[in-house]
C-alpha positions in Angstrom: -47.1 51.2 -10.0 -47.9 48.0 -12.0 -45.1 46.1 -10.3 -46.3 47.2 -6.9 -49.9 46.1 -7.8 -48.6 42.7 -8.9 -46.7 42.2 -5.7 -49.6 43.3 -3.6 -51.9 40.8 -5.5 -49.3 38.0 -4.9 -49.3 38.8 -1.2 -53.1 38.8 -1.1 -53.3 35.6 -3.1 -55.1 32.7 -1.5 -55.1 29.3 -3.3 -58.4 28.5 -1.8 -60.0 31.3 -3.8 -58.9 29.7 -7.1 -61.3 27.8 -9.2 -59.2 25.3 -11.1 -62.0 24.8 -13.6 -61.7 28.4 -14.7 -58.0 28.8 -15.2 -58.5 31.3 -18.0 -60.1 33.8 -15.7 -57.8 33.4 -12.8 -56.4 36.6 -11.3 -52.9 37.5 -12.3 -51.3 36.4 -9.1 -52.8 32.9 -9.5 -51.6 32.6 -13.0 -48.1 33.7 -12.0 -48.0 31.0 -9.2 -49.2 28.4 -11.7 -46.5 29.4 -14.2 -43.9 29.1 -11.4 -45.2 25.6 -10.4 -45.2 24.5 -14.0 -41.7 25.8 -14.6 -40.5 24.0 -11.4 -42.1 20.7 -12.6 -40.5 21.1 -16.1 -37.1 21.8 -14.6 -37.3 18.8 -12.2 -38.5 16.5 -15.0 -35.8 17.8 -17.4 -33.2 17.1 -14.7 -34.3 13.5 -14.1 -34.9 12.8 -17.8 -31.7 14.4 -19.3 -29.3 16.0 -16.9 -29.1 13.2 -14.3 -28.0 10.7 -16.9 -25.5 13.2 -18.2 -24.0 13.5 -14.7 -23.8 9.7 -14.4 -22.0 9.5 -17.7 -19.7 12.3 -16.7 -18.9 10.5 -13.4 -18.2 7.3 -15.3 -16.0 9.1 -17.8 -14.0 10.8 -14.9 -13.5 7.4 -13.2 -12.4 5.9 -16.5 -10.0 8.8 -17.0 -8.4 8.2 -13.6 -8.1 4.5 -14.4 -6.4 5.2 -17.7 -4.1 7.7 -16.1 -3.0 5.2 -13.5 -2.3 2.6 -16.2 -0.4 5.3 -18.1 1.8 6.1 -15.1 2.5 2.4 -14.6 3.4 1.8 -18.2 5.5 5.0 -18.2 7.4 3.8 -15.2 8.0 0.4 -16.8 9.2 2.0 -20.0 11.6 4.2 -18.1 13.0 1.2 -16.3 13.0 -1.1 -19.2 16.8 -1.2 -19.5 17.1 -2.0 -15.8 14.6 -4.8 -16.2 16.6 -6.2 -19.1 19.8 -6.1 -17.0 18.0 -7.9 -14.2 16.7 -10.5 -16.6 20.2 -11.1 -18.0 21.6 -11.5 -14.5 18.8 -14.0 -13.6 19.5 -16.0 -16.8 23.2 -16.0 -16.0 22.5 -17.1 -12.4 20.1 -19.8 -13.6 22.7 -21.0 -16.1 25.3 -21.3 -13.3 22.8 -23.3 -11.2 22.1 -25.6 -14.1 25.8 -26.3 -14.4 25.8 -27.6 -10.8 23.1 -30.2 -11.7 24.7 -33.5 -12.7 24.0 -35.0 -16.1 23.0 -38.6 -16.5 26.6 -39.5 -17.3 27.9 -37.7 -14.2 25.7 -39.5 -11.6 28.0 -42.5 -11.2 30.9 -40.2 -10.6 28.9 -38.3 -8.0 28.3 -41.5 -6.1 32.0 -42.3 -6.2 32.7 -38.8 -4.9 30.4 -39.3 -1.9 32.0 -42.7 -1.2 35.4 -41.0 -1.4 34.4 -38.2 1.0 33.1 -40.8 3.5 36.3 -42.9 3.5 38.4 -39.7 3.6 36.5 -38.7 6.7 37.4 -42.0 8.4 34.0 -43.6 8.0 33.0 -47.1 7.0 30.8 -46.9 3.9 28.0 -49.5 4.2 25.9 -48.2 1.3 25.7 -45.4 -1.3 22.7 -46.3 -3.5 20.8 -44.3 -6.1 17.0 -44.8 -5.7 14.1 -44.1 -8.0 13.9 -40.7 -9.6 11.2 -38.2 -8.8 10.2 -36.1 -11.8 9.1 -32.6 -11.1 8.0 -29.7 -13.4 11.4 -28.3 -14.2 13.9 -30.8 -12.7 14.4 -34.5 -11.9 15.1 -35.4 -8.3 17.6 -38.1 -7.7 17.4 -39.6 -4.2 20.5 -41.3 -2.8 20.5 -43.4 0.3 23.7 -43.3 2.3 24.6 -45.6 5.2 27.9 -45.1 7.1 29.5 -46.1 10.3 31.8 -44.1 12.5 31.9 -41.3 15.2 30.3 -37.9 15.6 33.5 -36.0 14.5 33.8 -38.2 11.4 30.1 -37.7 10.6 30.6 -33.9 10.8 33.6 -34.0 8.5 31.7 -36.1 6.0 28.6 -33.8 6.0 30.8 -30.7 5.6 32.6 -32.4 2.7 29.3 -33.2 0.9 28.0 -29.6 1.5 31.1 -28.2 -0.1 30.8 -30.3 -3.3 30.7 -28.4 -6.6 27.4 -30.2 -7.5 24.2 -29.5 -5.6 23.5 -32.2 -3.1 21.0 -31.7 -0.2 20.9 -33.9 2.9 17.7 -34.9 4.6 16.3 -37.2 7.3 19.4 -37.9 9.4 19.1 -41.0 11.6 22.0 -41.9 14.0 21.9 -45.0 16.1 24.4 -46.9 18.3 26.1 -49.8 16.6 24.4 -53.2 17.2 27.8 -54.8 18.0 27.9 -52.8 21.2 31.1 -50.9 20.4 31.7 -47.1 20.4 30.9 -46.7 16.7 27.6 -45.2 15.5 25.5 -46.0 12.4 24.2 -43.0 10.4 21.6 -43.1 7.6 21.1 -40.0 5.4 18.7 -39.5 2.5 20.6 -37.3 0.1 19.2 -35.7 -3.0 20.7 -34.3 -6.1 19.0 -32.9 -9.1 19.0 -33.0 -12.9 17.5 -30.3 -15.1 14.5 -31.6 -17.0 14.6 -30.7 -20.7 11.3 -29.2 -21.6 9.4 -31.3 -24.2 12.0 -34.1 -23.9 11.4 -37.6 -22.7 12.6 -38.6 -19.3 13.4 -42.3 -18.9 
């Protein structure tokens, strides 16, 4: 019966009948409502003061965990493929070494110029000039420009260029310029800017 009476009083409770200056003599229903309001305020305040920060910290920790897990997966993959990476590195070093061997040393440059001259004459061309120009120093290599001036026909030019392209040393050809001979004959003049390269010793002086 006591519970039924309490529920009945709650149903009949009207907040306008409450005198807030006399809380101590409020009816039971009013005091129950007040306790419910106070409890709700305390719970909301506790959430914003304590629990909300904990949720933010938990979210930050979860994100950090995902980040660390991603890094762990990456490191695990790299560790599992370490041998393959080492093999690739060894292959790259071997290839790089083979390329370096194709770069002429200082003492080989005169011989390279002689080879170019020989390829030209062997192709039936008249060699007018094969001249080494000023070096261009890069970060890892030194570029050696060579100006080539020859005279002949298209077929001879083709044979000459093919011969240079097949040389064991790296020689690249740039800026072709072909003009009719000034003497009015059937011969043509060709100017090519060729480039070869020399490995730059790190920490060494380049003269």
